[in-house]
C-alpha angles and dihedrals in degrees: 000000000000129000119228091259094049090047091054090052092058115100122239094249091056092050090047092050091049092050092047091050090050092050091047091051093049091044092050092049093048091046091051092051093048091046091051092049091048092048093050091048092049092046092051091048092048092048091050094048091046091050093049092046091050092048091050091051090052091047091052091049093048092048091051091051093045092050092048091051090046090056091048096048091045090056091046093049091048093040097075112104112262091229090058093066140341089236132031116268115274091243093055093041090049092053090048093050092047090057093043089055091045089058094042093052090057092057130083112250094196114120090231093060124089089232095082093083090051091050090050090050089052089054092049089048090054092053093046092051092047090051093043093239096154098181093049092046094050091046091053091046090053090051090050093048092051093047093048092045089056091045092051091049092050092048091048091053090047092051092049091052093047093048091049097046100031090227125111117231113254116251114255 
């Protein structure tokens, strides 16, 4: 660029201006790169949180529908007159079991989760329906409904917090 003689002829303000411009250029470039990285990281995080929040909303909706159908098919399976058969018809029992499984598959089978007691109640409900013990079946169904209602409320509160803060709750 400059020879030693030409460099010596430059005045101090010109050298200072050149150095400042070089620092500004390097600083701008570094700032742009850091800004881009930060933007990409934030966009990925927001996309992840939004996806999880959307999936949880769908899970809550599916669980509500499955529980509603379980209640309906339980009543239908138990609704047949006792004199008609000692056990509910296979069609009605099949519909009941399909809904019981639909609820069960939306619960967490890990021992550390609070869902274990609900899964056990689903199993007791199945036995009560198969044996036509209406009072036992309806009592188990009420326990299941209460447990799932509490679960849905907890998950709704968790989703609201995560949507507000942008951070997913740590797994317990």
